[in-house]
N, C-alpha and C positions, 0 to 999 in steps of 0.2 A: 671691240664692238662698242656701239654707241648706246645700246639699250633703247633704240628708237620706238619699238612697238610698245614698250612699257611707258615711255614718255607720252606717246599718243593716247594710250588708254587713260593715263592720269590727266591728260589735258582736257578730257571731256568734262571734267569738273569745273573748268574755269573759262574755256574759250567761248567766243560768240557762237550763236546758232549756225551761222553760215560756215564758220570754220569747223564746227562740230560735225557738220554733214560731210566735210572733206575727211575729217579724222575717222569717222565711222566707216567710210568707204575703204580707206587705206587699211584699217584693221581687218576688214573682211577680205580684201584683195591685195595683200602686200606684194605678191609676185607680179601681178598685172600692173600695179602702180609704177614699178621701176621701168616699164616699157612705154609709159604714156608721156605725152606732152602736157603742158599746163592746161591747154584748152580741153584736151581729152579727159583729164581728171576732173576739170570743172564741170564738163557736160555729164560725166558719169555720176558725179556726186550732187548734181543739181545745184551747183554753186557757181560763182563767178571766178574768172581767172585771177582777179585781184584778191579774192578770198583765199585761193590756193597759195598765192605768194605771201599774203599776210600770215597764214597759218605756218608756213615753213619758217618765217622769221620769228614768229611767236615761240617756236620750239628751239630757236637759237641758231638757225642755219642761214647762210647768206642768201639762198634762194632755192628754187625747186631743183635745179641741177645738183647743188650741193647736198640737198636732202636725199635725192634719189641715189646718189653715190654712196652715202652712208647707209641708207636702207638696204641697198644691194649687198653691201659688205656684211651687214647683220644677217641677211637671209642665207648667206653661204654656210653659216654654221648654226642656224636657228634650230635645225632638226635635233641637234645634240641637247638642246635645252628647251623643250616644248613649253610655250607660255600658257597653253590651255591646261587647266588643272581639273582633276577629277573632283567630283563633289560626293559627299557622304549622305546616306539616307539612314533612317532608324533601323532598317532591315539589314544593313551591311554587317558582315562579320568583323570581329576584332582585328584580324590580320589585315583587312583592307583599310580599316581606320588607321592602323599603324603606318601602313605604306603611304596613304594619302597625306597624313600629317607630316611625315618625314619628307616626302617629295615637295610638299608646299614650302617647308622650311628651306630646303635646298634651292628651290626656285627663288625665294626671297633673297638668299645669299647671292645667287648668281646675278639676279637682276640688279641688286645693289652694286655689285662689282662693276657692272656696265655703266651705272649712273654716276659713280664717283669720278670726278675729273682729276687727272694726275696733278695739275698745278695747284688745285685746291687742297689736295691731300698733302702735298709737299709743303705748302704754306702752313697748314695746320700742325704738322708734326714739328716743324721748325719753331713755331710759336711755343709749342710745349717744351721743346728742348731748352729754349732760352728762358723759360718762365721761372721766376722766383717762387711763385705760388700759383696753384691751379684751383679754381672754383668749378664744381660741377653742379648744374641746376637741372631739376626735373621733378615731375609729379607723377604719382601712380606708378605704372610699370616703368616709366622713364627714370624714376628715382632709384629703382633697383639697379638699373644700368649705371647710374651715377655712383652708387655704392660699390659696384663691381670695379669701376674705373679707379676709385680711390684705393681699393685693396691692391690693385696691380701697380699703380704708379708710386705708391708709398714704398713698395718693395725695392724700387730702384732709387730711393732717396729723393723723391719729389714731394715737396710740401703741398698737400692738397686737402680739400674739404668737400663734403656733401652733407647737407642738412635736410632733415625731413620737415622741419618747421619753416614755413615761408618767411616768417620774420627774421629767423636766423640766416636764411639765404640772402636776404636784403642787407642785413648787418655785415655779413661777410663780403658782399659786393661793394659796400661803401668803403671797406678797408683795402680794396685793391688799388694798384697804381699802374703806371705804364710798363712796369717790368713783369706784370702778371697776366694771366690768361683765364678767361671764363669759357667753359664748355657748356652750351645749352642743348639739352636733349628734349625734343618735342616732335613727335611724328607729325602732328597737325601743323606745327609751326605757328599756332595761334594761342597757345596756352598763356594766359595773361600773366600769371605769376612768374613764369619763366621770362617772358618779354620784359616785365618790370625790372627783374634782376639784371638782364642784359643791358638795359638802358642805364642803369646805375653804374654797372661795371664800365661801360664805355665812357660815361661822364668822368670817370676817374682815370681814363687813359688806357685801360686794359684792352687787349685784343679779345675778340669773341669768335669761337668756333661753334657752328651749328650742326647738329646731327638731326636731320629732318627729312620729310618726304619731298619728292620732286614737285615743287609748286612755287608760284610767286606769292609767298606768304610773308607776313610781318617779320618773322624770325629770319628767313633767308635774306630778306632785304637789309636787315640790320647787321648781319654777321660779316666778319672780315674773311672768313673761310667757311664754305658750306659743303658738307658731306651728305649726299643724298642716300636715303635707304628706301627699299621697296617693300611692299607688303601685299599679301594675298588674303582676302577676307572670305569668310563663309558665315553661316548662321551662328556658329558658336565660337568662332575665332575672330575677334575684332582685329582691326588694323594694329592696335597697340600690342596685341599678343603676337601677331605675325611679324611686325617690325622689330620686336624685342630681339629676336635671334640675329637679325641683320645689324641692329645697333650694337649689340654685344660684339659682333664680329668687327665692326668699325673700331670699337675701343681696343680690341685685341691687335688690330693692324697698327693703330697709333702707338700703343704701348710697345709693340715689337720694334717698330721703326725707331722709337726713342731709345730703346734698350740697345739696339745694334749700332746706333750712332755713337754711343759711348760704351762700346762692348766690354772692355776690361773693367771699367768702374761698375757698370751694371752687374756684371757677373760677380764682382766682389760684394756688392750690396745684397744680391740675391743669396749668396752663400752665407753671409752674416745673418740675414733674417731667418734663413732656413735653420742654421745652427741654434739661434736663440729659441725658436719655436720648438725644435727637437729637444733641447735641454729642458725647457719649461715643461713639456709633456712628460719627459722622463721623471722629473722631480715630482710632478703631480701623481704619477703612477706609483712611485715609491712611497709617497705619503699615504696612499690608499692601502 
């Protein structure tokens, strides 16, 4: 699947008004759209045929025919993963709250899987496999994801860092070279502290992997490999909260891909770290 409906919904944040009219019509009438000609869609959305063509190209498709083909493919399985999310009200019981939050997280994971391009993912994990050192950059909730990544990659003997202090992130970036990789985590793709670190890392020759939302953002334009994540928002769950689950899943996928690429060595490192931690815990318990 292409994740077209999610891409369309996100595109409303940055496309021109004429293209936005096309996008809104498609979101409301996806099944009808796949049967239409360019002129029919233009008339139905009160836009011009050129606006329809521009919009398809904005989303990364060769033209309307290519767009319809991919949309049709998505619609064949869309009922299995409904994009419409239930909302919560103050009167809702706890069991509904539990179900809605869980389903929203599942939807974020599924939408992200559609958005991630295979060639971008393969490039990203190959950068990580060959890296001598990996820097992870993030702020707020994204910093927690960076810490999680360090904990994982260190267990398979990858030298990596994640600092909460912005100055230390920059210092670490300055010390990278062409054999190293920087992983920038920012849902908005506009976090200035992260972008500053990315620019420093690239000036030193390091490759940059971005984990960010589907958008034409400063971060996605800078990165050598871009892994998109999806988020669902409501009154109390910001995009950062919702995208956190999807971003953690991307880290898990990258870590697993790297571990399986060097399966025997990774297993050896994991067993060694497990034994060290187990012995350490045993000694501490005996002292108590």
